[in-house]
N, C-alpha and C positions, 0 to 999 in steps of 0.2 A: 671318703666319697668315692664311689665306684663310677665307670662310665655312663650307665643310665641314669643315676642320678645327677652326674653332671649334665647330661644332655636336658633333663627335665628341668633346672635350674636356668640354664642357658636359655633353653626355648621358652621360658616365660619371661625372659629379658630382652627377649629379640636377639640374641648373641652368639646364635648357634654357629656363627661362622669360625668361631675361637677354635672348634672341634676340626676344622678343615683339614689338617695336616695328622691328624691323629693317628692313623693307620702306618704313616711313614716313621713314626716316633721310636725310639729305645724304649726298653721298661723302665729306666729310670726317668726319662723325658716325660712319658706319661704320668708317672707318679706325680711329678713335680708341677705339671700343667693341672691335672685333677686338684691336687692340693691347693692350687692358687686359685681354682674357680669356687673351691669350697669357701675359701677366707674372703673372697671378694664381693664386696656388697655392689651389686649392680643396680640396685633402688635408687643409691646415691646418685645415678647419672640422672635418672628421672627428676629426683628432686633438686639436684643442681639446675636442670635445663628450666624447672619452673620456677625457682628463685634468686636465679643466677643475673638479676638485672643489676649492673654494676653503676648505675646511675646514682651520681652523689646528690645531696641536697645543698641548702644554704648556707655557708660557713661564715661564721664569725670568731674573733679572736677568745680566747680564753687565757685568763693570767694563771701563775702559778705561784705556790707558796715559797717565797722567794729566800736567798740565802741570808739575808738580814734580819728577817723575820724566824725564820729557822733557827740562828743562833740566839735570840731573843729567848728563845723556849726550850734548847737544847736539852738541858738537864730534865725538864719536865717531860717530853717526849720520849726522852732515853730510858726513865723509870718507867712509863707505860711500856714501852716495847721490851726492855729487859723481863718485865713481868710475865710478858705474855709468852715471850720463848720459852722461860723458865717452866711456864705452865704446860709446855708442848703444844702452844695453839699454832705454832708457825712452821710450815714445812717448805722447801725450796725444790723447784723442779728445774733443772739443767737441759735446754734443747742442744742436743750435741749429736744430731741426725746428720751432720755434714762431713763433705771430705775435704783435705787439704789441696785440692787440684791446683786453685790458683796460688797457691805457695809452693808449687812445684814438688808436690807430695801426693803420692798414692795410697796415703792410709788417712784415718779419722782426723780431723781438724784437732781436735783435742789432744792427740799425741804429739803435735807438733813440737819441737824443741825449738825456743828462742832465746836459748842461753848463751853466753859469751865465752864465759869462763868455767863453765860446768853446764851440764844438762838442766835446763828448766823448762818442763814442758806445760803448755797452756793447761791441761787440767791440774797440775800440780799449783800451778799460781791461783785459781778460782779456790782449790780446795785451802791453800793458805789463807786467802782471805775471809772462808767460812771460817778456819780456826782463830781468826781475830775475834770472831763474835762470840765465838765457845768461849775464851778467854775470858772476855768480858763478862759473859754472862754466866757462866759457869756449868752450860746445858748445853750436851748435843742437839741438834734437828734432824730430823729427816730428809735425805737428798733423794730426790727421784730424778734418774737420768733418762731421758729420751732417746733412743738411738735408731737408726734405721736398719732396715735389710741388707744393706751396704755394708755397714760399720758395727754391727751389733757385737760378733763374737771377737772382732778383734779391741773393741773397747772393754769389753768385760775383761778379758785375757788382760789385758795392759794394766788395767788399774789393780786387779787382782795381784798380777807379778809385783805392782809399785805397792803394795798393801794400803792402797786407797791412799797412798800418801798421808798417812795417820790417822785418817776418820775410820773410826768404827764401822767395821763390814756390816753390821747389824743395822746400821743408819743409813745404808746406801742399798737403794732398789732400783732396778732395770726396767724399762718397757720398751717395746717398739712402738715407732709412729706408724700408723696405719698408711696404708697405700692407697692412692686413688686411681682407678682406670684411666688411661688417656684415650680420647675417642676422635673419629672424624665429626664434620659437621651435622651428620646426622645421628651421633649418639652412639654409634657403633662402635666398640674399643679396637684398637689397634693391637696387633702382634708385634713384639719386638724381636721374637725368635719363634720360630714354628712351635714351640713348646711353652711359650711365655708371652703372657699379656703385657702390654706395655704399661706402666704405670709410674707414678711420681710421687714424692711425699704429699701429704693432704694440708700444707700449708703452716705457718709458724702458730695459729690458731688451733690447729689439731692436737696440741697437748691434752687438752680438756678430754676430747670423747676418746684419745686413745688409752689415756688414763682410766677412763671409765671402763673400757672393753678389757684393759688388763686387771681391773677389779681393785685398781690402788686409790680408787676414790674412796669404795668401802671401807679398806684398811684406812685410810687419812680417818674417817670418821671414827673409827674403831679406838682410835689413838686419840682422840680430842683435838686433830689439827684442822684449824677453821681457816686458816690463809696460807696461801701458796704464792712464795714469791718464784716469778718464772724470771730467768734469765738465759741470755745467748751465751755460747762458748767461747765467742771469740772477742769477747772484752775482758782483757788479763786484768784490768785494776777495780771492777766494779765491785763493790761490798755486797753482799750476799745477806739476806735476814738483819740488814742493817737496823738497831735497835731503835734510830732516831726516825729513821723512813717507817718503820713498824708504829712506832708509837704516834706518830703525826697522822697516818692513815687511821687509827684507831679513833684517836681523838676526834678526828675530823667527823665520823660517822657516815664514812663513803664506802661503796661496794668494791672501789680498787684504787689503788696508790699507782702513780707513773713517775719514775726518775726521769727527770728532764734537765737538759743543758742550755744555756744560751747559745745561740747557733753563731758561728764563727765567721759567718757570710749569709748575707740575704736568700742566697739560691743554695746553701749546704745541701748536701744530698741526704738529709734525713727528714723523716716524718716529724710533723711539727702538732702540737697538741691544739684544739681548736673546738667549737661549737659548730655542730652538724645538725640544723633544724632543731636546735635549742638545746640538745643533748650533747655530753661530752664526746669527742670523737679523735682522728688523726686525720690528716690532710697530708697527703704525698708532698714530697718538694717540688715533683713535675706537676702537680696539680696547680700548684700557687701560680695567681694570674699575678700580672704586673700591680694592677692594683691594690692585691693582697701584700705583696711584697713590699710597697711604698708605704701601706698604712701604718700609724704612729698611735701607740697609746697615751694615756693622759700626760704620762712623764716624758713624751717623747722618743721613748723607745720603740723599736719595731713593735708592731702590735702581734705578729705571727713569729715570735722570737723563741720559743721553746721547742727545743727538738728532742725525740724520745731516744732513748739509747737501749730498747727492749730490757727493761727491767721494770717487772709491776708485781703488784701485790694484790691478786685475786681474793675475795671471801669467796670461799667454795660453795656456801649454801646459797648464795646469790645467784652464782652462776647454773646450778642444779635447778635453782626455781625457774631461771630465765629460760635456757635452753632443754631442759628436759631430755639429755640424750641427743638432742639434732642441733647442729650450729648453722648457720646460714651458710652459704656455699658462693663462692666467684667463679665464674666461667672464665678462663685466662686463654687467648689465643697463642697458640704456640706452634713453632716447627717442630714437629714428631716424627724421629726416624722409626720406620715399621718395615714389616714384609709385606711386599706387593702381591698382586693377584696370581703372581707365576713364582711366588717363593723368593723373588729377590730383594736384596737390599735396598731400601730407597731412603735418602739423606734428602729431605726437601731443602730447597733454597728459600722458602717462604711458607709462612704460616698455613698449616694444612688440618688443624684441629683444636679441640679443648682440652685443657688440663683443669682439673677442680681444685679448689683451695679452701681452707676455712682460716681467715686471719682474724690476729689479735685486734685488730681496728674494730671489727664487729661485736667482738666481745665488749670491749669498752662501749661502743656507741649503743648498745642495746641496755646497758646498764644504766640507771638514773643518775649515779653520782660519780665523781672521780677527783683526787686530787692529785694536780702536776705538781712534783717535789722537787726543786730544784738542787743541783749538785755540782761543785767545782768540776768542768771537764777535765782540768788537768789532774785531778785526783782520782776521778772514776771513768773517766770515759777514753779507752785505749784500745779501738777496734782494730782486729786484725784480718783485713780483708786482700790485700795484695801483699806482694813478697818486698816491694819499694813504693815510695813515695808516700802520697795521704792514705791514711788510716792501714798500714802497712806495717811488717815485723820491725821495719827499721824505727817507725814512730813510736809505736809500741814500746821498744826497746830504750827509747830517750827517754818516754815518761816513766817508765819502770824505773829507770837511775834516778830520774829527777825526784821519785818519791822515795829515795831511797834503799830501793829493793835490789838485792844482790844477784846479778846476773852473770 
């Protein structure tokens, strides 16, 4: 894209201020800015402003397929899941765009070493979990890894250097998460540098539109993949493309399956499966009222008792039919560092604008049917969000050792 083309695009989007410092920039900086203008979807801001009502509906409890029920039909579900995996109908999407900043690392979160007596990387643990399924089914399944512009090159190089921890390279595919521009309250994008628009990842639901843009949904269709198991990088115990989970989801005839765990405290910081206006959804822990926390089901258990672990099995066709390339968008008020009127750096102390995100909960809420599928939290839930304490490197190591994993 040349300068005139960029100017026309910005004028149409009412964003001409992006070129304010153009004459001051070096040749490399000008090229970087023009490239960013070319790939930025400014129309998304208008779309988000129109559809960004974050109001929620009426919440009601939603039960899950519980461990006791799963145990009774485990062999039946396993047979269905194994068959689907062997037929190539299941793929997996690893959400790996995050950095290890909260762990004291300046690298991608997936390259963080949790080993005690030897190096054991988060990516390594996840691929070892995948290999359990490969050994069980005798079949590899395609792995799609979503990176960000901050960690893409390092992630690719690291996994290649490690020979993908034994997973065949032809089954590993990378794609970049789309970035959404951050704006002031009037919808004008901020500049984080004189040559760079302020952007942020487009939310955990952005995997779908990002895969579409990368041509990987078409790739999946060509190879007969019908289901995608979406999972986060930070849970080192989770099973991926778990045949029992796959089989139960397919047997239930639903559009999405969601792995859940029983909460360990009424206000544990996890989203909770529920019904919202009669449709499956997720209520965030901070949205739970005292009445919801205290509510009981017919067995006397907490009514809002099953927390999501960001491990979902989505039917691709259902998502394509529903969203047709456009996801609902959430407008999130944030503190956005930026370049001020005189080119000075501003680090605001209070919110000063919006970031725009696509969320998994919208995918679930707009689909008709969902199967919450309970898993044992001590066997499948070891998130690494902090260095110490709850949901930390320490707690994950303890759970790994408890499950016989050598660190």
